Structures are given as C-alpha cells and as structure tokens.
Backbone as CSV, one residue per row, in Angstrom:
resi,resn,N_x,N_y,N_z,CA_x,CA_y,CA_z,C_x,C_y,C_z
1,MET,159.642,68.143,97.559,159.865,67.611,98.894,159.028,66.373,99.124
2,ALA,159.602,65.398,99.870,158.942,64.103,100.013,157.628,64.227,100.763
3,LEU,157.565,65.125,101.740,156.380,65.294,102.530,155.215,65.689,101.653
4,ALA,155.473,66.682,100.787,154.426,67.145,99.887,154.015,66.096,98.868
5,SER,154.961,65.389,98.327,154.662,64.408,97.280,153.810,63.271,97.829
6,VAL,153.965,62.956,99.106,153.231,61.805,99.688,151.909,62.229,100.304
7,PHE,151.954,63.265,101.115,150.768,63.643,101.914,149.863,64.670,101.301
8,LEU,150.401,65.522,100.439,149.554,66.579,99.892,148.408,66.094,99.015
9,PRO,148.670,65.158,98.095,147.538,64.582,97.321,146.535,63.916,98.231
10,ILE,147.003,63.276,99.289,146.095,62.652,100.227,145.219,63.660,100.917
11,ALA,145.854,64.748,101.383,145.083,65.795,102.088,144.022,66.389,101.168
12,LEU,144.413,66.724,99.939,143.457,67.354,99.009,142.342,66.386,98.675
13,ALA,142.709,65.123,98.488,141.665,64.101,98.175,140.650,63.975,99.319
14,ILE,141.170,64.006,100.548,140.288,63.891,101.730,139.364,65.167,101.801
15,ILE,139.948,66.304,101.543,139.190,67.547,101.563,138.046,67.525,100.524
16,MET,138.397,67.090,99.314,137.375,67.080,98.233,136.359,65.974,98.513
17,LEU,136.790,64.859,99.162,135.861,63.828,99.554,134.858,64.391,100.541
18,GLY,135.339,65.186,101.522,134.451,65.844,102.451,133.423,66.737,101.794
19,LEU,133.896,67.455,100.729,132.928,68.309,99.970,131.894,67.423,99.282
20,GLY,132.313,66.318,98.722,131.356,65.438,98.078,130.344,64.849,99.050
21,LEU,130.764,64.567,100.236,129.849,64.047,101.232,128.743,65.015,101.584
22,SER,128.901,66.291,101.276,127.897,67.300,101.606,127.053,67.676,100.374
23,LEU,127.307,67.072,99.228,126.619,67.431,97.974,125.665,66.360,97.507
24,THR,124.656,66.786,96.791,123.732,65.860,96.096,123.479,66.398,94.705
25,ILE,122.871,65.590,93.853,122.553,66.022,92.510,121.641,67.273,92.558
26,ALA,120.834,67.316,93.575,119.877,68.475,93.701,120.603,69.805,93.808
27,ASP,121.860,69.757,94.326,122.646,70.979,94.453,123.009,71.531,93.084
28,PHE,123.185,70.683,92.119,123.489,71.104,90.766,122.199,71.553,90.063
29,ARG,121.104,70.912,90.365,119.831,71.266,89.711,119.318,72.566,90.257
30,ARG,119.704,72.938,91.456,119.141,74.137,92.136,119.479,75.391,91.373
31,VAL,120.412,75.358,90.426,120.762,76.520,89.695,119.556,77.107,88.945
32,VAL,118.564,76.257,88.660,117.314,76.763,88.055,116.563,77.703,88.944
33,ALA,116.687,77.505,90.263,116.008,78.378,91.176,116.706,79.698,91.369
34,TYR,118.002,79.771,91.041,118.759,81.016,91.200,119.483,81.361,89.915
35,PRO,118.828,81.479,88.796,119.510,81.677,87.538,120.324,82.967,87.489
36,LYS,119.750,84.082,87.928,120.471,85.372,87.813,121.626,85.396,88.837
37,ALA,121.353,84.959,90.084,122.407,84.989,91.100,123.550,84.089,90.695
38,THR,123.234,82.945,90.120,124.295,81.980,89.711,125.138,82.553,88.596
39,VAL,124.481,83.089,87.573,125.198,83.643,86.429,126.123,84.798,86.832
40,VAL,125.572,85.699,87.651,126.355,86.863,88.097,127.554,86.420,88.948
41,ALA,127.314,85.516,89.877,128.429,85.036,90.726,129.497,84.331,89.949
42,LEU,129.122,83.479,89.040,130.097,82.739,88.240,130.868,83.665,87.293
43,THR,130.177,84.646,86.775,130.848,85.611,85.886,131.918,86.357,86.687
44,CYS,131.545,86.782,87.921,132.552,87.480,88.762,133.697,86.552,89.090
45,GLN,133.421,85.325,89.420,134.453,84.393,89.810,135.420,84.061,88.692
46,ILE,134.871,83.801,87.501,135.656,83.259,86.377,136.342,84.371,85.607
47,LEU,135.661,85.521,85.431,136.188,86.552,84.550,136.731,87.797,85.297
48,ILE,135.900,88.333,86.203,136.229,89.616,86.824,137.378,89.525,87.834
49,LEU,137.330,88.511,88.713,138.344,88.412,89.745,139.767,88.155,89.208
50,PRO,139.949,87.244,88.219,141.302,87.140,87.661,141.802,88.444,87.025
51,ALA,140.905,89.189,86.368,141.279,90.473,85.768,141.675,91.473,86.898
52,VAL,140.916,91.507,87.987,141.230,92.390,89.107,142.592,92.000,89.721
53,CYS,142.798,90.705,89.878,144.039,90.198,90.486,145.224,90.544,89.588
54,LEU,145.026,90.423,88.285,146.104,90.776,87.371,146.512,92.237,87.514
55,GLY,145.483,93.114,87.651,145.769,94.533,87.810,146.524,94.791,89.080
56,LEU,146.171,94.102,90.166,146.874,94.269,91.458,148.301,93.798,91.369
57,VAL,148.490,92.666,90.718,149.812,92.095,90.571,150.744,93.055,89.789
58,LEU,150.210,93.589,88.707,151.030,94.520,87.912,151.302,95.797,88.685
59,ALA,150.314,96.262,89.433,150.503,97.458,90.218,151.553,97.302,91.312
60,PHE,151.587,96.126,91.919,152.506,95.887,92.985,153.895,95.405,92.472
61,GLY,153.941,95.025,91.193,155.196,94.558,90.636,155.789,93.355,91.305
62,LEU,154.964,92.321,91.550,155.437,91.128,92.251,156.402,90.342,91.382
63,PRO,157.359,89.642,92.009,158.216,88.705,91.271,157.379,87.649,90.548
64,PRO,157.874,87.007,89.464,157.073,86.079,88.682,156.408,84.979,89.484
65,ALA,157.122,84.282,90.382,156.560,83.146,91.123,155.405,83.612,91.989
66,LEU,155.567,84.721,92.701,154.525,85.239,93.566,153.331,85.754,92.738
67,ALA,153.622,86.316,91.585,152.557,86.787,90.675,151.685,85.646,90.212
68,VAL,152.323,84.542,89.798,151.591,83.370,89.387,150.832,82.761,90.557
69,GLY,151.398,82.804,91.719,150.709,82.318,92.907,149.443,83.113,93.205
70,MET,149.487,84.421,93.000,148.281,85.252,93.177,147.234,84.908,92.126
71,MET,147.630,84.685,90.884,146.676,84.347,89.848,146.083,82.948,90.102
72,LEU,146.921,82.047,90.639,146.388,80.711,90.988,145.305,80.872,92.053
73,LEU,145.546,81.726,93.021,144.568,81.965,94.083,143.280,82.551,93.516
74,ALA,143.392,83.528,92.595,142.233,84.144,91.975,141.422,83.160,91.183
75,ALA,142.082,82.143,90.569,141.394,81.167,89.757,140.787,80.050,90.582
76,SER,141.096,79.943,91.873,140.569,78.926,92.707,139.104,79.204,93.068
77,PRO,138.276,78.176,93.095,136.855,78.397,93.391,136.629,78.721,94.836
78,GLY,135.411,78.977,95.183,135.069,79.265,96.603,135.322,78.055,97.478
79,GLY,135.636,78.295,98.750,135.890,77.203,99.660,134.661,76.865,100.483
80,THR,134.680,75.721,101.152,133.570,75.299,101.978,133.390,76.228,103.183
81,THR,134.432,76.995,103.544,134.298,77.973,104.647,133.224,78.994,104.338
82,ALA,133.013,79.270,103.025,132.012,80.216,102.612,130.612,79.824,103.092
83,ASN,130.347,78.543,103.170,129.025,78.068,103.636,128.817,78.517,105.089
84,LEU,129.820,78.349,105.909,129.717,78.695,107.329,129.543,80.202,107.477
85,TYR,130.345,81.006,106.794,130.234,82.457,106.890,128.883,82.928,106.407
86,SER,128.394,82.313,105.335,127.102,82.671,104.761,125.999,82.422,105.803
87,HIS,126.066,81.272,106.458,125.094,80.931,107.468,125.113,81.927,108.636
88,LEU,126.312,82.316,109.035,126.442,83.200,110.209,125.939,84.608,109.920
89,PHE,126.049,85.026,108.645,125.678,86.435,108.341,124.429,86.532,107.464
90,GLY,123.577,85.535,107.509,122.247,85.651,106.924,122.193,85.417,105.425
91,GLY,123.145,84.672,104.887,123.145,84.325,103.439,122.291,83.120,103.129
92,ASP,122.046,82.953,101.865,121.249,81.780,101.370,122.272,80.633,101.199
93,VAL,122.398,79.754,102.184,123.390,78.675,102.162,123.176,77.715,101.034
94,ALA,121.895,77.514,100.662,121.594,76.617,99.538,122.273,77.151,98.264
95,LEU,122.266,78.444,98.060,122.909,79.011,96.922,124.441,78.809,97.032
96,ASN,124.976,78.961,98.238,126.405,78.698,98.418,126.798,77.299,97.977
97,VAL,126.010,76.323,98.409,126.328,74.939,98.065,126.263,74.728,96.570
98,THR,125.220,75.354,95.951,125.068,75.256,94.507,126.299,75.874,93.783
99,LEU,126.715,77.042,94.219,127.861,77.698,93.550,129.147,76.908,93.795
100,THR,129.323,76.347,94.998,130.496,75.574,95.276,130.578,74.360,94.370
101,ALA,129.419,73.694,94.196,129.368,72.500,93.351,129.741,72.830,91.889
102,ILE,129.124,73.855,91.389,129.361,74.210,89.946,130.770,74.771,89.769
103,ASN,131.208,75.596,90.704,132.557,76.180,90.625,133.644,75.142,90.710
104,SER,133.447,74.115,91.532,134.437,73.036,91.642,134.616,72.308,90.321
105,VAL,133.561,72.124,89.595,133.631,71.498,88.285,134.283,72.424,87.237
106,LEU,133.859,73.660,87.209,134.418,74.578,86.217,135.904,74.852,86.476
107,ALA,136.306,74.823,87.773,137.694,75.160,88.099,138.687,74.123,87.510
108,VAL,138.199,72.916,87.217,139.094,71.923,86.631,139.587,72.416,85.279
109,PHE,138.748,73.225,84.603,139.166,73.714,83.273,139.727,75.123,83.358
110,THR,139.103,75.985,84.233,139.542,77.403,84.264,140.833,77.615,84.990
111,LEU,141.064,76.801,86.026,142.293,77.030,86.832,143.573,76.736,86.019
112,PRO,143.647,75.589,85.312,144.862,75.367,84.492,145.009,76.431,83.394
113,LEU,143.880,76.922,82.860,143.929,77.959,81.785,144.561,79.215,82.354
114,VAL,144.059,79.705,83.499,144.582,80.928,84.098,146.011,80.774,84.480
115,VAL,146.376,79.652,85.062,147.757,79.449,85.502,148.679,79.416,84.308
116,ASN,148.344,78.661,83.249,149.206,78.616,82.080,149.368,79.974,81.404
117,LEU,148.276,80.757,81.301,148.351,82.107,80.742,149.265,82.953,81.585
118,SER,149.193,82.793,82.909,149.999,83.612,83.822,151.464,83.260,83.696
119,LEU,151.728,81.955,83.609,153.130,81.519,83.430,153.709,82.024,82.133
120,GLY,152.898,82.049,81.084,153.406,82.540,79.802,153.580,84.040,79.851
121,TYR,152.748,84.751,80.600,152.845,86.220,80.654,154.011,86.713,81.495
122,PHE,154.116,86.125,82.682,155.152,86.587,83.626,156.519,85.974,83.319
123,GLY,156.504,84.700,82.904,157.763,84.056,82.543,158.696,83.901,83.740
124,ASN,159.749,83.115,83.579,160.764,82.953,84.602,160.215,82.555,85.939
125,ALA,159.074,81.815,85.935,158.420,81.414,87.192,158.931,80.075,87.667
126,GLY,159.836,79.483,86.935,160.475,78.254,87.457,159.632,77.003,87.261
127,THR,158.755,76.964,86.267,157.943,75.783,86.042,157.527,75.757,84.576
128,LEU,157.182,74.576,84.110,156.742,74.436,82.716,155.248,74.551,82.562
129,GLY,154.545,74.726,83.742,153.115,74.915,83.656,152.324,73.616,83.796
130,LEU,151.012,73.717,83.645,150.139,72.574,83.780,149.789,72.036,82.402
131,GLN,150.585,71.048,81.977,150.310,70.446,80.681,149.074,69.545,80.774
132,PHE,148.721,68.919,79.620,147.470,68.182,79.546,147.432,67.066,80.588
133,ASP,148.572,66.318,80.681,148.580,65.220,81.673,148.427,65.738,83.090
134,LYS,149.035,66.923,83.359,148.894,67.498,84.720,147.442,67.996,84.945
135,THR,146.834,68.485,83.891,145.416,68.907,84.018,144.545,67.721,84.351
136,LEU,144.855,66.554,83.762,144.130,65.373,84.125,144.302,65.024,85.584
137,GLN,145.469,65.301,86.109,145.709,65.028,87.531,144.878,65.987,88.393
138,VAL,144.681,67.224,87.925,143.788,68.130,88.648,142.380,67.591,88.651
139,VAL,141.956,67.059,87.506,140.637,66.439,87.451,140.529,65.295,88.437
140,ALA,141.573,64.488,88.463,141.542,63.302,89.365,141.473,63.708,90.841
141,ILE,142.312,64.647,91.245,142.364,64.989,92.656,141.190,65.911,93.101
142,VAL,140.504,66.514,92.153,139.370,67.367,92.532,138.048,66.639,92.312
143,LEU,137.803,66.149,91.111,136.460,65.638,90.777,136.243,64.182,91.269
144,VAL,137.264,63.347,91.206,137.051,61.948,91.573,136.647,61.847,93.042
145,PRO,137.396,62.436,93.992,136.930,62.356,95.396,135.555,62.952,95.619
146,VAL,135.238,64.057,94.930,133.908,64.673,95.053,132.838,63.690,94.590
147,ALA,133.095,63.003,93.447,132.099,62.007,92.940,131.969,60.844,93.888
148,VAL,133.054,60.398,94.477,132.976,59.294,95.441,132.137,59.734,96.657
149,GLY,132.445,60.936,97.152,131.697,61.425,98.295,130.203,61.547,98.019
150,MET,129.851,62.030,96.813,128.437,62.138,96.450,127.782,60.748,96.352
151,LEU,128.498,59.762,95.865,127.931,58.413,95.801,127.712,57.870,97.229
152,VAL,128.642,58.080,98.108,128.467,57.657,99.477,127.263,58.293,100.121
153,ARG,127.101,59.611,99.870,125.969,60.355,100.440,124.636,59.801,99.844
154,ALA,124.667,59.488,98.561,123.417,59.028,97.885,123.005,57.649,98.439
155,PHE,123.940,56.772,98.685,123.608,55.420,99.075,123.714,55.136,100.580
156,ALA,124.431,56.000,101.306,124.561,55.826,102.744,124.528,57.206,103.404
157,PRO,123.429,57.935,103.355,123.404,59.328,103.876,123.784,59.445,105.348
158,ARG,123.359,58.464,106.187,123.666,58.573,107.618,125.161,58.403,107.813
159,PHE,125.762,57.477,107.103,127.241,57.317,107.199,127.955,58.539,106.748
160,ALA,127.472,59.155,105.665,128.084,60.348,105.160,128.060,61.495,106.169
161,GLU,126.914,61.624,106.861,126.811,62.669,107.896,127.775,62.395,109.058
162,ARG,127.933,61.125,109.438,128.843,60.799,110.541,130.310,61.058,110.175
163,MET,130.579,60.869,108.870,131.997,60.968,108.447,132.434,62.393,108.142
164,THR,131.485,63.314,108.044,131.836,64.667,107.641,132.845,65.321,108.585
165,THR,132.655,65.289,109.892,133.572,65.905,110.855,134.943,65.200,110.877
166,PRO,134.958,63.839,111.006,136.279,63.157,110.997,137.100,63.438,109.741
167,VAL,136.415,63.556,108.587,137.099,63.820,107.298,137.748,65.203,107.361
168,LYS,136.990,66.192,107.864,137.507,67.550,107.961,138.733,67.632,108.897
169,ILE,138.651,66.936,109.995,139.750,66.969,110.968,141.006,66.315,110.358
170,ALA,140.808,65.146,109.716,141.945,64.451,109.127,142.608,65.268,108.028
171,SER,141.816,65.892,107.179,142.370,66.682,106.106,143.100,67.912,106.619
172,ALA,142.576,68.517,107.718,143.171,69.711,108.290,144.541,69.351,108.881
173,VAL,144.662,68.215,109.619,145.876,67.852,110.230,146.955,67.538,109.196
174,ILE,146.621,66.799,108.149,147.582,66.452,107.113,148.030,67.684,106.352
175,LEU,147.056,68.535,106.051,147.422,69.751,105.286,148.316,70.659,106.131
176,LEU,148.070,70.738,107.407,148.894,71.596,108.276,150.337,71.114,108.277
177,LEU,150.513,69.800,108.317,151.887,69.222,108.289,152.600,69.582,106.993
178,VAL,151.875,69.474,105.887,152.481,69.779,104.594,152.855,71.264,104.513
179,ILE,151.950,72.150,104.942,152.212,73.577,104.879,153.404,73.969,105.732
180,LEU,153.449,73.394,106.959,154.594,73.664,107.861,155.912,73.217,107.181
181,GLY,155.872,72.051,106.556,157.027,71.578,105.882,157.492,72.507,104.793
182,ALA,156.510,73.015,103.983,156.826,73.934,102.913,157.392,75.257,103.452
183,LEU,156.801,75.749,104.531,157.275,77.000,105.106,158.678,76.874,105.671
184,LEU,158.974,75.689,106.279,160.336,75.506,106.785,161.343,75.460,105.665
185,GLN,160.889,74.896,104.519,161.742,74.851,103.370,162.162,76.232,102.861
186,GLU,161.249,77.196,103.027,161.512,78.547,102.566,161.680,79.523,103.709
187,LEU,162.157,78.968,104.837,162.197,79.756,106.094,163.043,81.025,105.924
188,ASP,164.160,80.918,105.253,165.058,82.063,105.137,164.421,83.223,104.340
189,ASN,163.543,82.878,103.404,162.932,83.920,102.556,161.500,84.262,102.978
190,LEU,160.996,83.571,104.030,159.597,83.700,104.394,159.169,85.111,104.754
191,GLY,159.982,85.786,105.565,159.639,87.155,105.933,159.507,88.057,104.751
192,GLY,160.394,87.949,103.773,160.341,88.781,102.583,159.109,88.464,101.754
193,TYR,158.787,87.177,101.651,157.592,86.812,100.842,156.335,87.354,101.454
194,ILE,156.193,87.222,102.775,154.959,87.704,103.428,154.853,89.210,103.336
195,SER,155.987,89.914,103.514,155.907,91.362,103.374,155.574,91.785,101.989
196,SER,155.914,90.941,100.993,155.631,91.277,99.594,154.139,91.025,99.253
197,VAL,153.510,90.059,99.883,152.145,89.695,99.448,151.107,89.969,100.508
198,GLY,151.510,90.403,101.707,150.547,90.650,102.763,149.493,91.687,102.404
199,LEU,149.915,92.813,101.901,148.999,93.887,101.532,148.175,93.518,100.350
200,ILE,148.797,92.931,99.308,148.064,92.604,98.104,146.999,91.531,98.357
201,THR,147.284,90.581,99.234,146.288,89.534,99.501,145.116,90.141,100.305
202,ALA,145.447,91.068,101.209,144.368,91.753,101.965,143.448,92.579,101.007
203,LEU,144.085,93.345,100.108,143.316,94.118,99.166,142.496,93.220,98.246
204,PHE,143.095,92.116,97.781,142.359,91.207,96.893,141.157,90.588,97.615
205,SER,141.331,90.278,98.902,140.252,89.711,99.702,139.121,90.725,99.820
206,VAL,139.453,91.960,100.164,138.439,92.995,100.324,137.700,93.284,99.015
207,ILE,138.457,93.355,97.967,137.833,93.610,96.611,136.921,92.428,96.205
208,SER,137.400,91.229,96.410,136.581,90.062,96.102,135.262,90.028,96.854
209,LEU,135.349,90.370,98.137,134.121,90.390,98.974,133.189,91.503,98.486
210,ALA,133.725,92.642,98.175,132.904,93.785,97.689,132.227,93.476,96.358
211,ILE,132.997,92.919,95.436,132.414,92.507,94.154,131.344,91.453,94.332
212,GLY,131.634,90.489,95.206,130.723,89.384,95.444,129.381,89.845,95.930
213,TYR,129.357,90.948,96.709,128.080,91.456,97.209,127.420,92.471,96.293
214,TRP,128.194,93.432,95.803,127.541,94.532,95.055,127.221,94.167,93.648
215,ALA,127.949,93.283,93.010,127.560,92.909,91.651,126.198,92.261,91.597
216,PRO,125.868,91.280,92.464,124.512,90.732,92.450,123.471,91.804,92.875
217,ARG,123.779,92.642,93.807,122.824,93.646,94.249,122.468,94.637,93.119
218,LEU,123.491,95.033,92.391,123.268,95.951,91.244,122.526,95.245,90.141
219,ALA,122.586,93.931,90.076,121.865,93.135,89.090,120.447,92.818,89.532
220,GLY,120.050,93.259,90.733,118.710,93.061,91.210,118.513,91.754,91.979
221,VAL,119.618,91.127,92.407,119.538,89.914,93.199,119.187,90.256,94.655
222,GLY,118.430,89.398,95.312,118.001,89.640,96.691,119.152,89.690,97.654
223,ARG,118.942,90.295,98.816,119.982,90.535,99.796,120.588,89.245,100.315
224,HIS,119.748,88.247,100.647,120.285,86.999,101.187,121.136,86.259,100.152
225,GLN,120.707,86.296,98.897,121.515,85.686,97.820,122.814,86.437,97.612
226,ALA,122.737,87.819,97.784,123.914,88.631,97.580,124.986,88.330,98.685
227,VAL,124.496,88.106,99.906,125.388,87.729,101.000,126.078,86.419,100.703
228,ALA,125.257,85.488,100.187,125.821,84.148,99.809,126.885,84.307,98.741
229,SER,126.584,85.145,97.742,127.552,85.388,96.684,128.801,86.074,97.211
230,CYS,128.631,86.997,98.117,129.726,87.713,98.716,130.714,86.727,99.379
231,MET,130.203,85.790,100.120,131.048,84.819,100.778,131.661,83.806,99.860
232,GLU,130.854,83.410,98.865,131.328,82.387,97.936,132.453,82.938,97.060
233,ILE,132.282,84.138,96.582,133.301,84.761,95.710,134.482,85.315,96.549
234,GLY,134.158,85.829,97.745,135.161,86.511,98.532,136.067,85.514,99.327
235,ILE,135.633,84.263,99.491,136.424,83.276,100.218,136.904,82.245,99.230
236,HIS,138.088,82.465,98.742,138.629,81.509,97.752,139.187,80.260,98.438
237,ASN,139.304,79.186,97.667,139.769,77.910,98.230,141.287,77.943,98.280
238,ALA,141.824,78.590,99.294,143.307,78.641,99.465,143.897,77.283,99.534
239,THR,143.186,76.335,100.115,143.718,74.968,100.240,144.031,74.360,98.875
240,LEU,143.095,74.538,97.936,143.341,74.021,96.593,144.495,74.693,95.959
241,ALA,144.597,76.027,96.095,145.727,76.757,95.506,147.044,76.277,96.088
242,ILE,147.109,76.107,97.419,148.322,75.631,98.050,148.677,74.272,97.522
243,ALA,147.676,73.397,97.401,147.922,72.035,96.958,148.484,71.995,95.545
244,VAL,147.895,72.752,94.665,148.346,72.788,93.272,149.767,73.369,93.194
245,ALA,150.043,74.385,94.010,151.380,75.028,93.967,152.441,74.081,94.518
246,LEU,152.164,73.401,95.609,153.185,72.590,96.272,153.377,71.212,95.679
247,SER,152.348,70.643,95.060,152.410,69.282,94.572,153.583,69.121,93.549
248,PRO,154.482,68.187,93.812,155.583,67.938,92.865,155.048,67.510,91.485
249,ALA,153.859,66.898,91.445,153.301,66.509,90.148,152.659,67.626,89.406
250,LEU,152.462,68.786,90.035,151.825,69.903,89.375,152.782,71.086,89.235
251,LEU,152.726,72.108,90.097,153.640,73.255,89.947,154.932,73.144,90.716
252,ASN,154.874,72.416,91.798,156.120,72.118,92.597,156.868,73.394,92.928
253,SER,156.133,74.352,93.511,156.780,75.650,93.863,156.257,76.129,95.219
254,ALA,157.176,76.158,96.214,156.783,76.691,97.527,156.494,78.186,97.431
255,GLN,157.199,78.900,96.571,156.976,80.342,96.459,155.580,80.647,95.943
256,MET,155.085,79.850,95.012,153.753,80.062,94.493,152.667,79.769,95.531
257,ALA,152.991,79.047,96.549,152.042,78.755,97.600,151.954,79.862,98.654
258,ILE,152.930,80.764,98.660,152.968,81.805,99.707,151.743,82.721,99.640
259,PRO,151.317,83.219,98.456,150.159,84.089,98.427,148.877,83.419,99.014
260,ALA,148.663,82.167,98.614,147.467,81.452,99.121,147.591,81.202,100.639
261,ALA,148.728,80.852,101.116,148.939,80.616,102.554,148.687,81.898,103.355
262,THR,149.218,83.043,102.819,149.006,84.338,103.482,147.547,84.757,103.454
263,TYR,146.921,84.556,102.289,145.523,84.906,102.125,144.647,84.048,103.068
264,GLY,145.026,82.774,103.242,144.223,81.867,104.071,144.095,82.395,105.486
265,ILE,145.075,83.181,105.982,144.976,83.779,107.284,144.218,85.105,107.252
266,VAL,144.569,85.955,106.326,143.935,87.260,106.223,142.432,87.169,105.960
267,MET,142.085,86.160,105.169,140.657,86.061,104.715,139.685,85.917,105.856
268,PHE,140.082,85.230,106.925,139.160,85.039,108.076,138.716,86.372,108.685
269,PHE,139.615,87.333,108.716,139.302,88.638,109.324,138.533,89.509,108.343
270,THR,138.950,89.580,107.089,138.249,90.419,106.122,136.829,89.897,105.867
271,ALA,136.688,88.581,105.793,135.371,88.034,105.548,134.426,88.247,106.731
272,ALA,134.937,88.202,107.934,134.142,88.480,109.129,133.720,89.938,109.133
273,ALA,134.627,90.849,108.829,134.292,92.261,108.729,133.225,92.521,107.707
274,ALA,133.382,91.906,106.552,132.412,92.093,105.475,131.052,91.498,105.912
275,GLY,131.108,90.401,106.619,129.837,89.796,107.047,129.047,90.688,107.960
276,PHE,129.717,91.390,108.886,128.995,92.313,109.765,128.486,93.506,109.000
277,LEU,129.220,93.926,107.950,128.745,95.094,107.204,127.537,94.796,106.329
278,VAL,127.438,93.599,105.790,126.348,93.296,104.835,125.225,92.521,105.480
279,LYS,125.361,92.145,106.756,124.326,91.333,107.394,122.959,92.065,107.322
280,SER,122.003,91.312,106.940,120.638,91.865,106.767,120.072,92.305,108.075
281,ARG,119.537,93.533,108.102,118.822,94.006,109.316,117.365,94.284,109.024
282,THR,116.882,93.690,107.956,115.508,93.866,107.636,114.629,92.860,108.412
283,ALA,113.349,93.064,108.354,112.429,92.161,109.029,112.244,90.865,108.288
284,GLU,112.704,90.819,107.033,112.552,89.594,106.264,113.323,88.455,106.883
285,PRO,112.726,87.292,107.134,113.447,86.191,107.779,114.483,85.614,106.840
286,ALA,115.604,85.229,107.416,116.680,84.638,106.622,116.262,83.249,106.152
287,PRO,116.702,82.777,104.978,116.371,81.507,104.499,117.023,80.400,105.352
288,GLU,116.416,79.214,105.344,117.006,78.111,106.101,118.291,77.689,105.447
289,ALA,119.250,77.245,106.253,120.534,76.805,105.753,120.464,75.407,105.213
290,THR,119.720,75.223,104.122,119.581,73.911,103.519,120.775,73.563,102.659
291,THR,121.335,72.452,102.927,122.496,72.002,102.142,122.240,70.759,101.328
292,ALA,121.006,70.282,101.334,120.708,69.103,100.541,119.740,69.444,99.463
C-alpha cells in the first residue's frame, strides 16, 4: 500500500531517532555495572522468549502469517515505553536504557534470523523472507537514525532534550495513520484476526513479564534491577514489529502486523498489573531514574 511505503519508513526512522536522542555512549558502557542483570535479561530476550512464543503458537495452531507475526513480535527488542513503566514501578531506569541500547543493536541480527527461521518452519506465509539486502534495510532504518540521534545528543545536548517530545509526537501521528490504513485494508478479516490472536498475545505478554522479573530474581539480581528487567523484557517494541511487517520493502504483510498491533493495546494493561504486583515495598530507596 502506498501509505505504508511512503510514511512507514519515515515513522520508524523518527521513532529510532528519538531513541538515539536519549542515548549516550555511557549507556553502552554501563553494562559493566550490571553484568549479571544484563546477561540474564538478554538471554531471556534472545533465547527464552522466542522459544516460549513458538510453543504458544504451536499450541494455538495459528495460521502461518499470524504465527510468523507472533514470532516477529517475540524477536523485537524492548520498547522505550519500558523506561516509563520501570520508573513508575521502582525499577532501575539506567539499566532499562542500557538494555534498550544493547537490544536495539542485537535485534538487527536476531530479528531477521528469527523471522526467516519462522517463515521456513511455518511456510505458506506469503513472503520470501528477509534476504540479505532487506536485512541491510533493517540496519539502516534501526541503527542509522539511532546513531544520528546519539551524535546530536553528544554535540547539542540541549537541542536534543528540546526535540525529544516533538519527535515522539510526530512519530506517533505518522505511525497511527499507517496502522489505520493497514487495518482498513484488512477490515473484512479484522474481527477474525483479533479473535485469533487476542488471547495468545495476552498470554505472551503475561509470560514475558513473569520471566523478565523472576529469571533475574532467581539469579540473585536485586529487586530494582529485576523490575527494570521485567519491563524491558515484558514490553516488546510492537512499533518495530508493525513496521517490519507492513513495510513493502520488508515483509509487506498486513496479517503479520495484526499480532503486534493487538499486543500493543493489551500490553499497557498487563504491564501495569505486573508493575503493581512487583513494585518494591521495602524501605530501600529506589534508584534515581538516570538516563544519561
């Protein structure tokens, strides 16, 4: 669809630019301060969650396109919304920023891998997959805007701070138009799609949040870091998944975007419920929400 081909890459580029405006090199170096928490969280994100999602997809018997859409969602890194939820519920936001930074880089390689394996496994999904040239496009639309944003923040920090809100608003408006266009395109089948993936996306969200919190806790990670991990792992970047699914240059499938679009709504409620459940009630003061 013309709307997606023109505006979707722009929306995703603006979103990733906004992420870059909030990052510094120190966010990548901070992994030294949280070695165990970082390793546990990344292991859950890259290995455990795709395996869990595959099990759910097989159990629910989803059609190929929706199954691949679920796997695409599982392979997507944490979203910037995780930082806000972590702050609200007593998490270590500095760890969130670190995980988001590292995950965004790793996703450039892991996301095409998971998607291609899923396409090969489920078959008949109506696409040829993410070939090498398309993988390079993922690199371009994800990493290049992030790098530009980081450069702007490094050389013009005050300008970067002023631009953060306008960038978020612009990306949200453009993305909303694209999603509405995609939904209208599949309007006749929309009810069936949502009924097919509503329960599985809710279950996947709850399981992601639970793994994100309890895996670090069982590994001896502190409560505040576990809350950060819970939100980072439990709140996937549905925007990225939708963009990859809808983009004519990538998967070009409105059906594959349905799981991420459905999850994007469900996640706000499940993440809030999880936040109230895991919020620290100890006398230990919560860490400052440092993002630099």
